[in-house]
Every structure is written in structure tokens, then in C-alpha cells.
C-alpha positions in Angstrom: 18.2 23.1 -14.6 17.7 24.4 -10.8 17.0 22.2 -7.8 14.2 22.6 -5.3 11.7 20.9 -2.8 8.9 19.3 -4.3 6.5 17.6 -2.0 9.4 17.6 0.7 11.8 16.0 -1.7 14.5 17.2 -3.7 13.4 17.6 -7.5 15.2 19.3 -10.5 13.2 21.9 -12.4 14.4 21.7 -15.9 13.4 24.0 -18.6 13.2 22.3 -22.2 11.3 22.4 -25.6 9.2 19.9 -26.8 9.2 18.5 -30.1 7.0 21.1 -31.6 9.4 23.9 -30.0 6.9 24.8 -27.4 8.7 25.7 -23.8 8.0 23.3 -20.9 8.9 23.0 -17.4 9.6 19.4 -16.2 10.0 18.8 -12.3 11.9 15.5 -12.0 12.2 14.3 -8.5 15.6 13.2 -7.4 15.4 9.5 -6.4 15.5 10.0 -2.5 18.9 8.7 -2.2 19.8 11.8 -0.2 16.8 11.6 1.8 17.5 7.9 2.9 20.9 8.8 3.8 20.0 12.0 5.8 17.4 9.8 7.5 20.2 7.3 8.4 22.6 9.9 9.7 19.6 11.2 12.0 19.0 7.9 13.4 22.6 7.2 13.9 23.2 10.4 16.2 20.3 8.9 18.2 18.1 12.0 17.3 15.1 9.6 16.7 14.8 5.7 16.2 14.8 4.3 12.8 11.1 4.5 11.6 10.3 2.8 8.2 6.7 3.5 8.4 7.5 6.7 7.0 10.8 6.5 5.5 12.9 4.3 3.5 16.0 2.0 4.5 19.1 2.9 2.7 19.5 1.3 -0.7 20.8 -2.3 -1.4 24.1 -1.1 -2.7 25.0 0.7 0.4 27.7 -1.7 2.2 28.9 -2.4 5.4 32.0 -4.4 5.8 32.0 -4.7 2.0 28.9 -6.6 1.6 25.6 -5.0 -0.1 22.3 -5.2 1.5 24.1 -5.1 5.0 23.2 -1.3 5.5 19.8 -1.7 4.5 19.2 -5.1 6.7 20.8 -2.8 9.5 18.1 -0.3 9.2 15.3 -2.9 8.9 16.6 -4.5 11.9 16.7 -1.4 13.7 13.1 -0.8 12.7 12.2 -4.3 13.6 13.7 -3.8 17.1 11.6 -0.3 17.6 8.3 -1.9 16.3 8.6 0.4 13.4 9.0 -1.9 10.4 6.0 -0.5 8.2 5.7 -2.2 5.0 9.1 -3.6 5.2 10.3 -7.2 6.4 13.3 -8.0 8.6 14.6 -11.3 7.6 13.2 -11.3 4.0 14.8 -13.4 1.2 17.6 -10.8 0.5 18.4 -10.4 4.1 18.8 -14.1 4.4 21.3 -14.5 1.5 23.2 -12.0 3.7 23.0 -14.2 6.5 23.6 -17.0 4.7 26.8 -15.7 3.2 28.1 -14.6 6.4 27.2 -17.6 8.5 24.9 -15.8 10.8 21.3 -15.8 11.6 18.7 -13.0 12.2 18.9 -12.9 15.8 22.8 -12.5 15.6 22.5 -9.7 13.3 19.7 -8.0 15.2 22.0 -8.1 18.4 25.0 -6.8 16.7 22.9 -4.1 15.2 21.3 -2.8 18.2 24.6 -2.8 20.5 25.7 0.3 18.9 23.9 3.4 17.6 25.8 3.3 14.3 27.2 0.3 12.1 30.1 -0.5 14.0 28.1 -3.5 15.7 27.2 -5.1 12.4 30.5 -4.2 10.9 32.4 -6.0 13.8 30.0 -9.1 13.6 30.3 -9.2 9.6 34.3 -8.9 9.5 34.6 -11.2 11.9 32.3 -13.9 10.2 33.6 -13.1 6.8 37.3 -12.9 7.6 37.9 -16.5 6.2 36.2 -15.8 2.9 38.5 -14.9 -0.1 38.0 -11.3 -1.7 37.1 -12.9 -4.8 34.1 -14.6 -2.9 33.0 -11.3 -1.1 33.0 -9.9 -4.8 31.0 -12.5 -6.1 28.5 -12.2 -3.1 
């Protein structure tokens, strides 16, 4: 296997043999998690605003304050604030589950997210709101 760029995305070049022994080359794009995280790092450093019209938010499993969806929702909040949300929706049903668990609303989260260029504003808000919840409640969320 060898990694390479394929259409601007990281891919694996795999040499294999099919069922009759013919040598084949497969190009398997690596799910662009690396791309998502690099876009986020660039955005965090203030190099460019979050633009979801031509990139993707972080995956739902990426956490802030131990809460899944928080990082993805933060990306969408930044893009909504910049007017570059693209096909994504801020305050969708998954975002609302995060907000309900934390006891906040979309405008609270948007304000916290846009108050800093990194995730510290969102983290501070979420930690203050979930401080009374048990670790079990957070894990079940």
C-alpha cells in the first residue's frame, strides 16, 4: 500500500490480485477525516473563516467538554456566523439534542463559539452547564 493524493484527497494505492489472479490496482480514498481536522486547525488559527460551502464540519464523534456533536456544531455555528454554511444547517435536530442536554439554546452556543477563535468559548459554556450532571449521564448522552 502507498498513500497518495487523489483529487486533492489522501488515498491509498493498493496492489492486489482478483479472484482469477489478475493484478489490479485499487485507489481507496481515505475518508477525509484528516482533511476535516486540518480545515479546523487552519480555521482555528484565524487563517480563514469556516466555510462549509466547500469543506465539511468535524465528525460527530469529535468532542468538546466530553460531548459528542459539540465540535461539529461549533464548526456549523462559525460557518452560520460567517454566512458560509453551505448545505449544512445550524440548529438541526442533532444540534438540538446537544443544546437540550446542556440546557442551552442555539444563540447561547453561537455566542460562546464566536467569542474565541478556538473551542475554548464553547468548552467553557458546556462545562459550566453540565457540571451538575453525573459522569454516567454524560456518557449516556
